[in-house]
N, C-alpha and C positions, 0 to 999 in steps of 0.2 A: 181041505175046510170048505164048508157050504153054510149058507146063511140065506136068511130072507129078511129084508131091511123095506120097510115100506111096500112089500109086495114086489120086492125087485130081487131076484136070486144074485146071490154073491158066490162066487166060485174061484176056489183056487187050485189050480192043476198042478199036482207035485212033481210029475214027469215033463220035460220037454216035448212039447207037441208040434210036430210038422207046420210049416206054415200054411200050406196048399189044405191041409185036413183041416186046420183052425178057420181059414177064409170060408171053406166050405161050410163048416156049422155055423159062423157067423152070418153068413148071406142067409141059411136055412131058418136061422133063429129070428134074423130081422123081418122075414118075409111071414113067419109065423106071430109076430107082434103085430105088425101090420093088420092082419087078418083078425086080430083079438083072440088068440089060440095059444100063445105062451107068453110067460112072465117077460117082464123086462131082465136085463142080465148085465151084470159088470163080473168080467171073466180076468183073473191075473193069470199070467204064465210066462213061459220062457219057450223060444224056438231054437233049433239048431241052427248053424250059422247060415244067412241066406241074405240075400241083397233084393230089396222090395222096389218094384218102379211103380211111381205114381201117375196119373193121366197127362202130368206135364212135364214127365222124365225124358231129359236130352240125351240121347246114346253117347255124345262126346263126354257125359259126365261119369259114364261107365269106364273106367281106367283099366281095372285088371278084375274080370269076371271069375274071380277065385272060387266062389261060391255059387250055387243056383240061383239064378234070376228069375223072380216072379213078377208077372202084372198083378198088382194089389187090387185095381180097381178104386183104391183113394184119392183125393187130389194129392197134388205135388208131385216130387221129383223121386230121386233114389234115395233109400236110406237101409241100413244095416240092422239086422235084428240076430241074437247069439248068446250063447252062454254068458251068465253075468248080467244081463239087461232084464230089466222087470218090463213086461208087456202088459198094458191094461186096455181090455176092449169092453165098449159101453154099447149095449141095444138098449137105447132109450126113446120112448115114445113122446116127442115134441108136442105132438097133437094136443097134450095135455098140461104141457107146461108152455114155454116162451117158444113162438114159431120165429127164431131170430139165429141164425147160422153163425154170424159173427159173436154174438152173446156167448152163445154156447161154448165156440171155442177160448174165449177169454175166462169162461168160467171155469172150463176143464184146466188151463193153465194156471188160474187161481188154488184150485184144488191141489194140483200136484205139487204148486210153491207151498202151500199150507204144508202138506205133508211131510216135505224136506224139511222145513223149519223145526218138525217136531224130532227130526233127527241130527239137528245141530248144522243143517245145510242151508246157507243163506243162498236164495234162489231169486231170479225176477224174470218177468216178462220185458221184452223189448219192444217198443211201436215199430211195426213194418218188419218184423224177424220173429214170426210165430215159433213158438219154443220155449224150452225151460234154459234159462243162461245164468252161469256163474261168473263170479271175479276171480278166476284162478291164477293167483300171485299179480292181480292187478288187471291181467287180460281177461276180457270178456271169452267166456268159453260154454260150448253146449252141454250141457249133461242131460236134457230129453227131447224128444222129438214129439209132436203133434201133428197127428194125421187124420182126417176124418171124413167121412162121407155121409151124408144125409139123403136117404130115398122114402119118400111119402110120409116125410117129418119124421122118420124113424133112423137112430144113428148106428152107424157101423164105424167099427177100427176105434182107434183113441189114442194112447200115447205110449213111447218107450222110454225107460229110465236106465241110466248107465250106472250101476253099482259096483260092478268090478269086471267089465269086459275085458278082452286083450283090444286095447285102443287101434292097434297096427291092421286089425280087422276092417277098420272104415277107411284104409287106404287104397281099396279097390275101387270107390266111388268118390264123387264130390259131394258129401253129405247134404243132402237137400238143396245142392244147388251152390251151397254157401261156401266158396272157396277161401274167405279172409280170415275166418273164425275158427279155432280149432275145437275139436270134441274134447269134453273131459269126461270125469266119473267121480264117484264118490270116493273111492279108493285111493283116486289122484289126488284128491282133495284132503286125504289122510283122514275120511271119515268111513270107516269101516262097518257095514251094516249088511244083516243077512237079508234074503228076500222078506222071510216072516218078520221083520222089525217093520219093513216098508210096508209091507200088507198090512200090519197094525195100526200103522199112521196114517195109511190111506182110509182105512175103516173108521178111524176117529176124526176123520176129517169130512168124512163122506156127507153126512147130513146138512152140513152148511153149504156145501157145493150142490145139493139137490135143491136146497131152498131156493138157490139164487136162480135158479132156472124156473120158478114160478113167474106168471104173469105178472108184470109191474104196470102195463098199459098195451093198450092194442099196439102191436107192430107187425108189419108185414115184409118179409125179405124174400129173395129167391133163394130157393131150395138147390142143391148140390154139392160139388165137392170143393174142398176148402183146401189151399196149399198144405203140405206137410213141411214146415222150415223150421 
């Protein structure tokens, strides 16, 4: 599926994309957006199994490197990507929106939460713990990770949502450095959804997310990496 929404390319990759190839394409696209030579991009995809390390990754949290480990360049620590997970990468130009790193991260969380609600999954954001959380049997559990980088006010990376991955694959790391809370998935919550259904929910809730990035008042923040938690 490919579409253009408000001059932003919306791309869905049918086949798994190796992480390093996606990273190279994302970096090149962001540089082209900075130069004004390419459209902004929302890219939905899946990766073969991989552990990615953010700029704050602690080697002690890599317990069992059973999959390739790749330096991602995003903020945060170790996370896992693999089959059954939906990845969303966003290359957006904040120079024409709000230049607010934290505001962007919170808007991203709200967008994913709104999309999950359309699928019957109650999710929430938790202060001081970036990411997407649910109450799995009353216990808080993480269903999605957020990790971004902002370079010259153009965003890279984005989110990873657990539809039906093998949750044991997270066991090779301490995901995002948080040992006190488990990871979960839509399937574990008994909400079976296909990537196409999630993509449709994300598409349906995309414009409110985009509108939330519009300037409200003059704000200045430091640009740079944001934790992936």
